[in-house]
C-alpha positions in Angstrom: 21.7 38.8 40.7 23.0 42.3 40.9 23.8 44.9 38.2 25.0 48.5 38.8 24.9 49.9 35.3 21.2 50.8 35.2 21.3 54.3 36.9 21.5 52.7 40.4 22.0 49.2 41.8 19.5 46.7 40.6 19.1 43.4 42.4 16.8 40.4 41.7 16.0 38.1 44.5 13.6 35.2 45.0 10.6 36.4 47.0 7.5 34.5 48.2 4.4 35.2 46.2 2.5 36.2 49.3 5.2 38.8 50.3 3.8 42.4 50.7 6.2 43.7 48.0 4.9 41.1 45.6 1.3 41.9 46.5 1.8 45.6 45.9 3.5 45.2 42.6 1.0 42.6 41.3 -1.8 45.0 42.3 -0.1 47.8 40.3 0.2 45.4 37.4 -3.5 44.4 37.6 -4.5 48.1 37.7 -2.5 48.6 34.5 -4.3 45.7 32.9 -7.6 47.3 33.9 -6.5 50.5 32.1 -5.4 48.6 29.0 -8.1 45.9 28.8 -10.9 47.0 31.1 -10.4 44.0 33.4 -7.5 42.4 35.4 -5.8 39.3 34.3 -8.1 36.5 35.3 -5.7 33.6 34.8 -6.0 31.4 37.8 -2.9 31.7 40.0 -2.2 29.7 43.2 0.5 31.2 45.4 2.1 27.8 45.8 2.7 27.5 42.1 5.6 29.8 42.5 7.3 27.8 45.3 10.5 25.9 44.4 10.9 23.4 42.8 7.6 23.9 40.9 8.2 27.6 40.3 9.9 30.7 41.5 8.9 34.4 42.0 11.4 37.2 41.7 11.4 40.8 42.8 13.8 43.4 41.3 14.9 46.2 43.5 16.5 49.4 42.3 18.5 51.0 45.1 16.5 48.8 47.5 13.1 49.9 46.2 10.9 47.1 44.7 10.3 48.1 41.1 10.0 44.8 39.1 8.5 41.4 39.3 8.4 38.2 37.4 7.8 34.5 38.1 7.5 31.2 36.5 5.6 28.1 37.2 6.0 24.6 35.8 3.1 23.8 33.5 4.2 20.5 32.0 6.9 18.6 33.9 6.8 15.7 31.5 8.2 17.9 28.7 10.0 20.4 30.9 7.9 23.5 30.2 7.6 26.5 32.4 5.4 29.5 32.0 6.4 33.1 32.8 3.8 35.1 34.7 3.4 38.6 36.2 6.4 40.2 34.6 6.2 43.9 35.3 8.3 47.0 35.8 6.8 50.0 37.5 6.4 53.0 35.1 8.9 55.2 36.9 11.7 52.6 36.4 11.0 51.8 32.7 13.5 52.5 29.9 16.5 51.3 31.9 16.7 47.7 30.7 15.3 46.2 33.8 12.7 44.1 32.0 15.4 42.5 29.9 17.4 41.7 33.0 14.4 40.2 34.7 13.6 38.1 31.7 17.2 36.9 31.5 17.1 35.9 35.2 13.7 34.1 34.8 15.2 32.1 31.8 18.3 31.3 33.8 16.4 30.0 36.8 14.0 28.1 34.5 17.0 26.4 32.8 18.6 25.7 36.2 15.4 24.0 37.3 15.6 21.7 34.3 13.0 23.4 32.0 13.8 23.1 28.4 11.0 25.3 27.1 9.3 28.5 28.3 5.9 29.9 27.3 4.2 33.1 28.0 1.3 35.2 26.9 0.7 38.9 26.6 -1.7 41.2 24.8 -1.5 42.9 21.5 -1.8 46.4 23.1 1.4 45.7 25.1 3.8 46.6 22.2 6.9 47.1 24.5 6.4 43.6 26.0 6.0 42.1 22.5 9.2 43.8 21.3 11.1 42.6 24.3 10.0 39.0 23.9 10.6 38.9 20.1 14.1 40.6 20.5 14.9 37.9 23.1 14.3 35.0 20.8 10.7 34.2 21.5 8.5 33.0 18.6 4.8 32.4 18.1 3.3 29.5 20.2 0.1 27.7 20.3 -2.7 29.4 22.3 -3.4 28.0 25.7 -5.2 28.8 28.9 -8.3 31.0 29.5 -7.2 33.5 26.9 -6.7 31.0 24.1 -9.6 32.4 22.1 -9.1 36.1 23.0 -8.6 38.1 19.9 -5.7 40.3 21.2 -3.9 37.5 23.0 -0.3 36.8 21.9 1.4 33.5 22.8 5.1 33.0 22.7 7.6 30.2 23.4 11.4 29.8 23.5 13.6 26.7 23.7 16.1 27.1 26.6 19.6 25.8 26.7 20.0 22.3 28.1 22.5 23.6 30.6 21.6 26.3 33.1 21.9 29.7 31.4 24.6 31.9 32.7 24.7 35.6 32.0 28.0 37.4 32.7 28.1 40.8 34.3 29.2 42.2 30.9 26.2 40.6 29.2 23.9 42.1 31.8 25.4 45.5 31.4 25.1 45.3 27.7 21.4 44.2 28.1 20.8 47.1 30.4 22.2 49.6 27.8 20.0 48.1 25.0 16.9 48.3 27.2 
């Protein structure tokens, strides 16, 4: 996926979870979690969970520089549910609509892999993430995982189209303008 209406050229490409760019961006994300919550995200993650066909990890690059990540892993193949993890945009690249583009690409690849539903979790202090998810059609979901009882944890889900989602260049440009 490529978009050139975000103050530069933004591309999103599949990238192995153990790639150095992923490791650096996930470390930055974990440092941000420590600032917000006092601890990193302790959800168990196995690198192999993001390998196709069970999952996928994406890196977004702005003018070639890695600035965004997001991945999904299948958590219930029987009902076609995938979970979005490690969605992040570096601070210097925020406010350009990159998170909306990354979310759209994650949803598209989830649908393309046969997932009918997506779930995710975030925390109450992450107001921008909550606004993104709610404005993108996510609604409240049942709590799950190690943060199921955490007081600030927010759980969301969304039904995906039965057919692989396809976002036109115009739709991506519009999403980038909206942020």
